[in-house]
N, C-alpha and C positions, 0 to 999 in steps of 0.2 A: 758644715752648713752649706758651703759653696757646692759641694757634691750633691747634696740633697736638692738644692734649687736646680742644678743642672739636670738632675734626673726627673724634674718636673714636680717635685714635692714642695709644698708650701710650709715654711717653718711655722710652728704654733707659738703661742705665748710661753709655753713650757720650754720649747727649744731656745727661744730668745732669752728667757730667764736663766736657763742653765749656762748659756755662753756668757752672759753678762756676769753671773755669779762667779764663774771660773776666772774671768779677767779680774774681778774685784778681789778674789782670794789671792791672786798673784800680785796684788797691789798695782795693777795696770788699769786704773780707773779711766784713763784717756781712751783706751781701746773699748772699754765697757760703754763709755758715753758714745763712741762712734757707732757701736752696734745699736744702742738705744735710739740714736738719731736716725739711723738707717731704718730701723723698725718703724719709727713714727712717720718717716717721710716716704718710704717706698713700698711698704707692705700694708695690708689691710688689718694687721694685728694691732690691737690697742694694748698699751702697757697696763698692767694691773697693779694692785697694791703690793704684791710680792716684789715685782721688778723695781718699783719706786723705793721700797724699803731697802733693798739691796744697794741700790745706787746712792741713796741719801746717806745711809750708814757709812758706805765706803768714802764718799766725798767728805763727810765730817771727820772721819778717821785720818784722812790725808790732808787735813787742815784747809779744806775748800768749802767752808760753811756757807759762803756767799752763793756758790753754785747750788748747794743743797737747798738753800732758801728759794732760789730761783726755780729749781725743779719742783718745789712744793707749790709754787705759783702755777706751774704747768699742770700739776695734779688738779688744781681747782678748775682750770679751764677744761680739762678732760672729765671732770666730775668724778674723780677718784678721791674718796674721803680718806685723809690721813689717819693712821692708827697711832697708838701711844708709843710704839717703838720708833716711829719717825719723829714724833715730837721729842722724845728723849734724846735721840741722836743729835738733833739740831740744838737742843738746849745745852748738851755737853759741848758742842762745837762753839756755841755762842759764849758759854762760860769760859772756855779756853782762850777765846779772843777778846774777852771782857766787853762784849757787846750787849750791855745791860738793857738799853732801850729797845733793841731788836728782840730781846728775850721777853720783855713786857708785851710787845706786839704779838709775839708767838703765843704767849699765855692767853691773850685775849682771843686769839684764833681758836685755841683749845676750847674756850668757853663757847664760842660761836658754833664749833663743831660738836659740842656736847661730848668731848673726849675727856674723861676724868683722869686725873693724875694717878699713877700707880706708885709703888714703893720706890722705884728707880727715880721717877720724877721728883718725889718728895726728898730723896737723898740729894739729888743734884741741886735742887732749889733751896733746901734748908741750909745746906752748907754755904752756898754762894750768896743767897739773899741776906742771911744773918751776918756774913762777913762785910757786906756793904751797907748794912743798916736798913734793909728794905724787906724785912721779914713779914711786915703787914701785907705786902703784895701776895705772898703765898697764902695767907689766910683768905684773902679775897678770892683767889683762884679756887681754893678748896670749897669755898662756899658758892662758887658758880658766878662770881661777879667779874666784870671787866677790871683790869689792873692798870692799864696805861692811862 
């Protein structure tokens, strides 16, 4: 990418996405975040849903769910609507960290975003919420109601 810029070419969202994805595959999320921050601060390229999905999934898999939630806030500011893959990654991360109340907030955001749970969401939440005696919250989510 450095050579590309030196030759006068501007990286596209696809270029940034490929590099961020490569760093995440190598479990170097720190470098991926640096590229993301550089993209957001020094280029005219706006991050898209693909880039957010890659980063949020990688952050959750490396046990940094707080940063993933923060990145989701950044998505809202940039008017990029989260998809079910992002919600599922964060819900798994919250489950692993036993952050139940944060999960309820996220479930409410799913309702606000009109993002319906899929089979992965149902699997994550059925197991977790039944284990902690909160299965009624899942019923509310599926019916489209706020849970928190």
